[in-house]
N, CA and C atoms as a LAMMPS dump frame, in Angstrom:
ITEM: TIMESTEP
0
ITEM: NUMBER OF ATOMS
462
ITEM: BOX BOUNDS ff ff ff
-5.0000000000000000e+02 5.0000000000000000e+02
-5.0000000000000000e+02 5.0000000000000000e+02
-5.0000000000000000e+02 5.0000000000000000e+02
ITEM: ATOMS id mol type element x y z
1 1 1 N 0.678 -1.511 -0.08
2 1 2 C 0.068 0.119 0.029
3 1 3 C 1.01 1.349 -0.059
4 2 1 N 1.753 1.023 0.813
5 2 2 C 3.047 2.569 1.408
6 2 3 C 3.733 2.914 -0.681
7 3 1 N 3.958 1.697 -1.145
8 3 2 C 4.622 2.058 -2.559
9 3 3 C 3.674 2.939 -3.435
10 4 1 N 2.164 2.345 -3.498
11 4 2 C 0.995 2.34 -4.286
12 4 3 C 1.414 4.294 -4.045
13 5 1 N 1.081 4.497 -2.801
14 5 2 C 0.811 6.142 -2.407
15 5 3 C 1.897 6.628 -2.427
16 6 1 N 3.422 6.28 -2.448
17 6 2 C 4.334 7.019 -3.066
18 6 3 C 4.317 7.172 -4.642
19 7 1 N 3.606 6.149 -5.271
20 7 2 C 3.817 6.428 -6.752
21 7 3 C 2.892 7.33 -6.906
22 8 1 N 1.94 7.204 -6.258
23 8 2 C 0.629 8.264 -6.566
24 8 3 C 1.23 9.426 -6.441
25 9 1 N 1.586 9.891 -5.194
26 9 2 C 2.23 11.361 -5.025
27 9 3 C 3.494 11.767 -6.105
28 10 1 N 4.165 10.828 -6.57
29 10 2 C 4.88 11.206 -7.743
30 10 3 C 4.383 11.562 -8.819
31 11 1 N 3.309 11.037 -9.449
32 11 2 C 2.986 11.122 -10.35
33 11 3 C 1.822 12.564 -10.117
34 12 1 N 1.027 12.405 -9.163
35 12 2 C 0.296 13.735 -8.47
36 12 3 C 1.735 15.321 -8.834
37 13 1 N 2.824 15.036 -8.051
38 13 2 C 3.413 16.056 -8.005
39 13 3 C 4.158 16.301 -9.368
40 14 1 N 3.787 15.255 -10.77
41 14 2 C 5.083 15.477 -11.747
42 14 3 C 3.373 16.062 -12.75
43 15 1 N 2.231 15.917 -12.264
44 15 2 C 1.006 16.593 -12.875
45 15 3 C 1.436 17.883 -12.738
46 16 1 N 1.614 18.416 -11.426
47 16 2 C 1.41 19.544 -10.875
48 16 3 C 2.663 20.373 -11.307
49 17 1 N 3.636 19.807 -11.292
50 17 2 C 4.931 20.773 -11.359
51 17 3 C 4.881 20.712 -13.276
52 18 1 N 3.925 20.23 -13.901
53 18 2 C 3.65 20.17 -15.427
54 18 3 C 2.89 21.301 -15.854
55 19 1 N 1.82 21.298 -14.845
56 19 2 C 0.738 22.72 -15.045
57 19 3 C 1.617 23.527 -14.496
58 20 1 N 2.141 23.83 -13.869
59 20 2 C 2.581 25.003 -13.246
60 20 3 C 3.785 25.473 -14.464
61 21 1 N 4.709 24.98 -14.966
62 21 2 C 5.273 25.348 -16.47
63 21 3 C 4.484 25.767 -17.591
64 22 1 N 3.413 24.638 -17.469
65 22 2 C 2.546 24.901 -19.614
66 22 3 C 1.98 26.126 -18.627
67 23 1 N 1.369 26.533 -17.637
68 23 2 C 0.985 27.914 -17.169
69 23 3 C 0.969 29.117 -16.667
70 24 1 N 2.817 28.875 -16.846
71 24 2 C 3.474 29.88 -16.575
72 24 3 C 3.484 30.133 -15.399
73 25 1 N 3.135 29.677 -13.96
74 25 2 C 3.531 30.199 -12.789
75 25 3 C 4.828 29.687 -12.531
76 26 1 N 6.08 29.543 -13.175
77 26 2 C 7.151 29.19 -13.203
78 26 3 C 7.79 30.705 -12.937
79 27 1 N 7.357 31.77 -14.123
80 27 2 C 8.08 32.306 -14.412
81 27 3 C 7.511 33.519 -13.47
82 28 1 N 8.426 34.244 -11.996
83 28 2 C 8.359 35.025 -11.942
84 28 3 C 7.726 36.418 -12.247
85 29 1 N 8.511 37.178 -13.433
86 29 2 C 7.777 38.113 -14.068
87 29 3 C 6.584 38.293 -14.209
88 30 1 N 5.764 37.076 -14.83
89 30 2 C 4.615 36.417 -15.212
90 30 3 C 3.604 36.776 -13.969
91 31 1 N 3.7 36.224 -12.631
92 31 2 C 2.984 36.242 -12.147
93 31 3 C 2.893 37.599 -11.344
94 32 1 N 4.241 38.422 -11.225
95 32 2 C 3.987 39.528 -10.839
96 32 3 C 3.37 40.614 -11.526
97 33 1 N 3.396 40.377 -12.898
98 33 2 C 2.774 40.891 -13.548
99 33 3 C 1.199 40.999 -13.402
100 34 1 N 0.789 39.573 -12.674
101 34 2 C -0.575 39.647 -13.001
102 34 3 C -1.024 40.228 -11.168
103 35 1 N 0.187 39.977 -10.854
104 35 2 C -0.029 40.543 -9.05
105 35 3 C -0.211 42.084 -8.692
106 36 1 N 0.055 42.707 -10.183
107 36 2 C 0.437 44.569 -9.996
108 36 3 C -0.397 44.779 -10.518
109 37 1 N -1.428 45.643 -10.269
110 37 2 C -2.531 46.442 -10.871
111 37 3 C -2.206 47.538 -11.254
112 38 1 N -2.404 48.223 -12.476
113 38 2 C -2.355 48.964 -12.953
114 38 3 C -2.015 49.052 -14.602
115 39 1 N -1.509 49.231 -15.563
116 39 2 C -1.032 50.116 -16.902
117 39 3 C -0.254 48.307 -17.362
118 40 1 N 0.554 47.939 -16.634
119 40 2 C 1.235 45.901 -16.575
120 40 3 C 0.556 45.32 -16.846
121 41 1 N -1.146 45.074 -16.008
122 41 2 C -1.633 44.084 -15.965
123 41 3 C -1.667 42.829 -16.559
124 42 1 N -1.225 41.904 -16.137
125 42 2 C -1.507 40.54 -17.601
126 42 3 C -2.934 39.517 -16.564
127 43 1 N -3.873 39.511 -17.224
128 43 2 C -4.996 39.14 -16.534
129 43 3 C -4.695 37.755 -16.301
130 44 1 N -3.837 36.71 -17.545
131 44 2 C -3.996 35.896 -17.972
132 44 3 C -3.894 34.664 -16.635
133 45 1 N -3.452 35.009 -15.64
134 45 2 C -3.404 33.237 -14.775
135 45 3 C -4.609 33.414 -13.881
136 46 1 N -5.61 34.583 -13.846
137 46 2 C -6.913 34.403 -13.915
138 46 3 C -7.403 32.802 -14.239
139 47 1 N -7.405 32.653 -15.926
140 47 2 C -7.593 31.352 -16.113
141 47 3 C -6.897 30.065 -14.915
142 48 1 N -5.689 30.548 -15.016
143 48 2 C -4.75 29.498 -14.196
144 48 3 C -5.843 29.005 -12.68
145 49 1 N -5.902 30.032 -12.136
146 49 2 C -6.562 29.749 -10.856
147 49 3 C -7.95 29.477 -10.775
148 50 1 N -8.875 30.032 -11.41
149 50 2 C -9.996 29.432 -11.922
150 50 3 C -9.961 28.322 -12.456
151 51 1 N -9.581 27.587 -13.023
152 51 2 C -9.333 26.227 -13.218
153 51 3 C -8.616 25.272 -12.195
154 52 1 N -7.87 26.305 -11.367
155 52 2 C -7.35 25.039 -10.52
156 52 3 C -8.321 25.145 -8.831
157 53 1 N -9.305 26.292 -9.317
158 53 2 C -10.471 26.291 -8.163
159 53 3 C -11.502 25.255 -8.686
160 54 1 N -11.88 25.118 -9.895
161 54 2 C -12.684 23.839 -10.304
162 54 3 C -12.216 22.337 -10.307
163 55 1 N -11.035 22.571 -10.561
164 55 2 C -10.129 20.785 -10.207
165 55 3 C -10.458 20.334 -9.092
166 56 1 N -10.027 21.597 -7.97
167 56 2 C -10.026 21.564 -6.155
168 56 3 C -11.434 20.929 -6.312
169 57 1 N -12.254 21.633 -6.395
170 57 2 C -13.837 21.361 -5.995
171 57 3 C -14.058 19.862 -6.554
172 58 1 N -14.034 19.726 -8.172
173 58 2 C -14.916 18.224 -8.259
174 58 3 C -13.824 17.008 -7.207
175 59 1 N -12.877 17.539 -7.061
176 59 2 C -11.62 16.626 -6.527
177 59 3 C -12.215 16.434 -5.248
178 60 1 N -12.73 17.398 -4.241
179 60 2 C -13.386 17.356 -2.678
180 60 3 C -14.393 16.614 -2.988
181 61 1 N -15.089 17.307 -4.136
182 61 2 C -16.614 16.164 -4.247
183 61 3 C -15.889 15.026 -4.206
184 62 1 N -15.185 14.263 -5.284
185 62 2 C -15.04 12.789 -5.273
186 62 3 C -14.852 12.419 -4.443
187 63 1 N -13.895 13.159 -3.61
188 63 2 C -13.119 12.156 -2.494
189 63 3 C -14.389 11.993 -1.267
190 64 1 N -15.372 13.025 -1.433
191 64 2 C -16.198 13.061 -0.332
192 64 3 C -17.043 11.41 -0.233
193 65 1 N -17.104 11.032 -1.607
194 65 2 C -18.014 9.618 -1.981
195 65 3 C -17.38 8.617 -1.39
196 66 1 N -16.145 8.838 -1.507
197 66 2 C -15.505 7.957 -0.712
198 66 3 C -14.919 7.778 0.861
199 67 1 N -15.262 6.401 0.981
200 67 2 C -15.231 5.643 2.504
201 67 3 C -13.555 5.88 2.731
202 68 1 N -12.789 5.668 2.111
203 68 2 C -11.039 5.61 2.396
204 68 3 C -10.663 5.949 1.197
205 69 1 N -9.291 6.191 1.054
206 69 2 C -8.219 6.716 0.117
207 69 3 C -8.074 5.648 -0.737
208 70 1 N -7.586 6.143 -2.202
209 70 2 C -6.962 4.741 -2.781
210 70 3 C -6.366 4.194 -2.085
211 71 1 N -5.023 4.691 -1.692
212 71 2 C -3.464 4.403 -1.727
213 71 3 C -3.422 4.47 -0.29
214 72 1 N -4.298 4.399 1.216
215 72 2 C -3.992 4.845 2.326
216 72 3 C -4.808 4.235 3.526
217 73 1 N -5.101 4.334 4.21
218 73 2 C -6.051 3.418 4.858
219 73 3 C -6.918 4.488 5.554
220 74 1 N -6.654 5.614 5.266
221 74 2 C -7.756 6.84 6.046
222 74 3 C -7.031 8.316 5.222
223 75 1 N -7.748 9.124 5.551
224 75 2 C -7.738 10.631 5.075
225 75 3 C -7.361 10.491 6.027
226 76 1 N -6.125 11.815 5.727
227 76 2 C -5.769 12.97 6.787
228 76 3 C -5.859 14.761 6.293
229 77 1 N -7.061 14.703 7.271
230 77 2 C -7.636 16.011 6.836
231 77 3 C -6.779 16.782 8.176
232 78 1 N -7.164 18.147 8.215
233 78 2 C -6.356 19.262 9.318
234 78 3 C -7.448 18.784 10.408
235 79 1 N -7.243 18.806 11.641
236 79 2 C -8.085 18.637 13.073
237 79 3 C -8.497 19.624 13.195
238 80 1 N -8.033 20.913 12.686
239 80 2 C -9.206 21.807 12.982
240 80 3 C -9.427 22.854 11.666
241 81 1 N -10.659 23.259 11.788
242 81 2 C -11.15 24.488 10.251
243 81 3 C -11.162 25.511 11.242
244 82 1 N -10.409 26.127 11.833
245 82 2 C -10.82 27.035 12.893
246 82 3 C -9.683 28.46 12.295
247 83 1 N -10.058 29.518 11.84
248 83 2 C -9.52 30.35 11.249
249 83 3 C -8.809 31.29 12.642
250 84 1 N -7.423 31.023 12.953
251 84 2 C -6.596 31.293 13.632
252 84 3 C -5.254 32.624 13.7
253 85 1 N -5.084 33.099 14.286
254 85 2 C -4.008 34.511 14.796
255 85 3 C -2.858 33.093 13.751
256 86 1 N -2.589 32.357 13.656
257 86 2 C -1.505 31.779 13.325
258 86 3 C -2.052 31.2 12.158
259 87 1 N -2.943 31.04 11.199
260 87 2 C -3.426 30.652 9.923
261 87 3 C -3.204 31.803 9.573
262 88 1 N -4.446 33.099 9.226
263 88 2 C -4.034 33.862 8.88
264 88 3 C -3.081 35.078 8.949
265 89 1 N -2.108 34.997 9.8
266 89 2 C -0.548 35.09 9.326
267 89 3 C 0.106 35.29 8.656
268 90 1 N 0.248 33.522 8.608
269 90 2 C 0.843 32.431 7.337
270 90 3 C 0.368 32.885 6.007
271 91 1 N -1.057 32.986 6.176
272 91 2 C -1.728 33.025 4.347
273 91 3 C -1.065 34.638 4.504
274 92 1 N -1.249 35.218 5.432
275 92 2 C -0.618 36.988 4.852
276 92 3 C 1.035 36.65 4.582
277 93 1 N 1.883 36.614 5.334
278 93 2 C 3.303 35.878 4.82
279 93 3 C 3.229 35.542 3.687
280 94 1 N 2.599 34.055 3.66
281 94 2 C 2.913 33.659 1.898
282 94 3 C 2.603 34.984 0.849
283 95 1 N 1.276 35.17 0.991
284 95 2 C 0.881 36.641 0.096
285 95 3 C 1.878 37.294 -0.393
286 96 1 N 2.601 38.12 1.068
287 96 2 C 3.544 38.959 0.736
288 96 3 C 4.622 38.456 0.079
289 97 1 N 5.414 37.186 0.529
290 97 2 C 6.115 36.455 0.076
291 97 3 C 6.228 36.532 -1.468
292 98 1 N 4.826 35.837 -1.503
293 98 2 C 4.34 35.606 -3.237
294 98 3 C 4.534 36.962 -3.692
295 99 1 N 3.991 37.593 -3.468
296 99 2 C 3.642 39.36 -4.218
297 99 3 C 4.722 40.131 -4.445
298 100 1 N 5.924 39.927 -3.434
299 100 2 C 7.507 40.381 -3.637
300 100 3 C 8.357 39.649 -4.523
301 101 1 N 8.456 38.288 -4.038
302 101 2 C 9.294 37.586 -5.149
303 101 3 C 8.45 37.275 -6.395
304 102 1 N 7.206 37.038 -6.154
305 102 2 C 6.537 36.174 -7.479
306 102 3 C 6.555 34.569 -7.756
307 103 1 N 7.698 33.967 -6.452
308 103 2 C 7.491 32.727 -6.182
309 103 3 C 7.034 32.512 -5.245
310 104 1 N 6.3 31.037 -4.778
311 104 2 C 6.135 30.198 -4.055
312 104 3 C 6.574 28.544 -4.493
313 105 1 N 6.738 28.111 -3.09
314 105 2 C 7.471 27.003 -2.961
315 105 3 C 7.81 26.28 -4.329
316 106 1 N 6.831 25.44 -4.813
317 106 2 C 6.626 24.942 -5.899
318 106 3 C 7.199 25.11 -7.233
319 107 1 N 6.4 26.412 -7.692
320 107 2 C 7.002 27.142 -9.393
321 107 3 C 8.905 27.738 -8.398
322 108 1 N 9.473 27.867 -7.122
323 108 2 C 10.758 28.332 -7.093
324 108 3 C 11.757 27.128 -6.924
325 109 1 N 11.139 25.834 -6.369
326 109 2 C 12.068 24.649 -7.068
327 109 3 C 12.017 24.469 -8.276
328 110 1 N 11.272 24.508 -9.162
329 110 2 C 10.801 24.548 -10.725
330 110 3 C 12.278 25.039 -10.886
331 111 1 N 12.543 27.046 -10.365
332 111 2 C 13.508 27.542 -10.86
333 111 3 C 14.802 27.695 -10.525
334 112 1 N 14.902 27.018 -9.243
335 112 2 C 16.28 25.936 -8.883
336 112 3 C 16.46 25.05 -10.098
337 113 1 N 15.937 24.395 -10.613
338 113 2 C 16.474 23.406 -11.541
339 113 3 C 17.016 23.614 -12.628
340 114 1 N 16.359 25.37 -13.109
341 114 2 C 16.534 25.756 -14.152
342 114 3 C 17.574 26.72 -13.72
343 115 1 N 18.288 27.222 -12.732
344 115 2 C 19.1 27.547 -12.528
345 115 3 C 19.109 28.969 -11.771
346 116 1 N 17.896 29.376 -11.674
347 116 2 C 17.515 30.52 -11.822
348 116 3 C 17.854 31.284 -10.154
349 117 1 N 19.199 32.405 -10.187
350 117 2 C 19.496 33.042 -8.786
351 117 3 C 18.284 33.508 -7.964
352 118 1 N 17.405 33.74 -8.927
353 118 2 C 16.277 34.289 -7.78
354 118 3 C 15.604 33.42 -7.011
355 119 1 N 15.218 32.234 -7.873
356 119 2 C 14.455 30.965 -6.986
357 119 3 C 15.832 30.358 -5.792
358 120 1 N 16.874 30.571 -6.197
359 120 2 C 17.555 30.129 -5.408
360 120 3 C 17.66 31.01 -3.805
361 121 1 N 17.664 32.313 -4.522
362 121 2 C 17.488 32.856 -2.675
363 121 3 C 16.113 32.652 -2.49
364 122 1 N 15.177 33.1 -3.305
365 122 2 C 13.568 32.622 -2.441
366 122 3 C 13.31 31.443 -1.26
367 123 1 N 14.2 30.314 -2.167
368 123 2 C 14.43 28.916 -1.182
369 123 3 C 15.379 29.063 -0.245
370 124 1 N 16.592 29.516 -0.219
371 124 2 C 17.311 29.804 0.828
372 124 3 C 16.517 30.802 2.158
373 125 1 N 15.755 31.851 1.529
374 125 2 C 14.858 32.418 2.798
375 125 3 C 13.939 31.682 3.299
376 126 1 N 13.329 31.198 2.487
377 126 2 C 12.195 30.169 2.756
378 126 3 C 12.621 29.087 3.821
379 127 1 N 13.657 28.569 3.1
380 127 2 C 14.595 27.511 4.313
381 127 3 C 14.68 28.201 5.614
382 128 1 N 15.585 29.327 5.86
383 128 2 C 15.652 30.063 6.951
384 128 3 C 14.078 30.199 7.547
385 129 1 N 12.946 30.886 6.858
386 129 2 C 12.076 31.267 7.888
387 129 3 C 11.092 30.137 8.497
388 130 1 N 11.353 29.132 7.793
389 130 2 C 10.804 27.678 8.306
390 130 3 C 11.561 27.403 9.436
391 131 1 N 12.683 27.724 9.535
392 131 2 C 13.597 26.953 10.396
393 131 3 C 13.539 27.829 11.989
394 132 1 N 13.356 29.221 11.106
395 132 2 C 12.764 29.931 12.662
396 132 3 C 11.821 29.464 13.352
397 133 1 N 10.264 29.215 12.828
398 133 2 C 9.252 28.822 12.369
399 133 3 C 9.751 28.023 13.662
400 134 1 N 10.235 26.52 13.499
401 134 2 C 10.027 24.855 13.889
402 134 3 C 10.597 26.153 14.972
403 135 1 N 11.641 26.702 15.387
404 135 2 C 12.531 26.728 16.367
405 135 3 C 11.942 27.989 17.224
406 136 1 N 11.33 28.884 16.626
407 136 2 C 10.951 30.129 18.072
408 136 3 C 9.38 29.779 17.993
409 137 1 N 8.281 29.554 17.176
410 137 2 C 7.171 29.475 16.485
411 137 3 C 6.319 28.218 17.544
412 138 1 N 6.734 27.643 16.578
413 138 2 C 6.346 25.844 16.689
414 138 3 C 5.767 25.551 18.333
415 139 1 N 7.05 25.353 18.528
416 139 2 C 6.923 25.117 20.357
417 139 3 C 6.099 25.866 21.418
418 140 1 N 5.821 27.207 21.156
419 140 2 C 4.71 27.788 21.574
420 140 3 C 3.5 27.598 21.785
421 141 1 N 2.957 27.494 20.081
422 141 2 C 1.876 26.432 19.133
423 141 3 C 1.418 25.734 20.055
424 142 1 N 2.675 24.61 20.232
425 142 2 C 1.923 23.039 20.862
426 142 3 C 1.4 23.582 22.133
427 143 1 N 2.763 24.464 22.924
428 143 2 C 2.186 24.526 24.059
429 143 3 C 0.854 25.101 24.607
430 144 1 N 0.569 25.587 23.447
431 144 2 C -0.951 26.8 24.429
432 144 3 C -1.879 25.382 23.557
433 145 1 N -1.59 24.472 22.75
434 145 2 C -2.316 24.019 22.19
435 145 3 C -3.038 22.809 23.122
436 146 1 N -1.771 22.466 23.714
437 146 2 C -1.996 21.767 24.684
438 146 3 C -2.363 21.724 25.899
439 147 1 N -2.364 23.355 26.409
440 147 2 C -3.233 23.921 27.655
441 147 3 C -4.455 23.763 27.435
442 148 1 N -4.918 24.371 25.858
443 148 2 C -6.329 24.114 26.021
444 148 3 C -6.906 23.204 25.667
445 149 1 N -6.367 22.119 25.466
446 149 2 C -7.003 20.47 25.225
447 149 3 C -6.94 19.891 26.863
448 150 1 N -6.442 20.208 27.503
449 150 2 C -6.103 20.454 29.489
450 150 3 C -7.408 20.478 30.158
451 151 1 N -7.814 22.405 29.403
452 151 2 C -8.658 22.68 29.976
453 151 3 C -10.317 22.299 29.523
454 152 1 N -9.709 21.745 28.276
455 152 2 C -11.367 21.308 27.733
456 152 3 C -11.796 20.034 28.612
457 153 1 N -10.661 18.684 28.958
458 153 2 C -10.079 17.971 29.025
459 153 3 C -10.898 17.954 30.325
460 154 1 N -10.381 19.212 31.222
461 154 2 C -10.436 18.906 32.838
462 154 3 C -11.669 19.913 32.988
């Protein structure tokens, strides 16, 4: 079962990566032209975003009809659906980073493979940010979650 899970993840990643390349999402200049309102605005990525929403909606609808996934024993859904400060802060930080650099992690990895120095700088900064979060923020979030859990249980 685990082998099929890994193969399906690899195939999904290849399809996702190919879609990023074909759609132009790996070109930070094209992304920034979409994110910048004004004379140079390029609306082409609206179709990328729209098609992603349609595909995700259909995918979630199909998954909702299954009792278990094809290549695993259970679905791994988020434990919480609460919109809290860390979630919203992370979304804002992601959006600012995307708007400043034109990269998000997937397209940046493609850029690194093509030796784009901007992508390499993004990946280094991303890695530093993740490491800082894991070292400084994550332990405090886990502590708060444990305290909230003990209040609810107790």
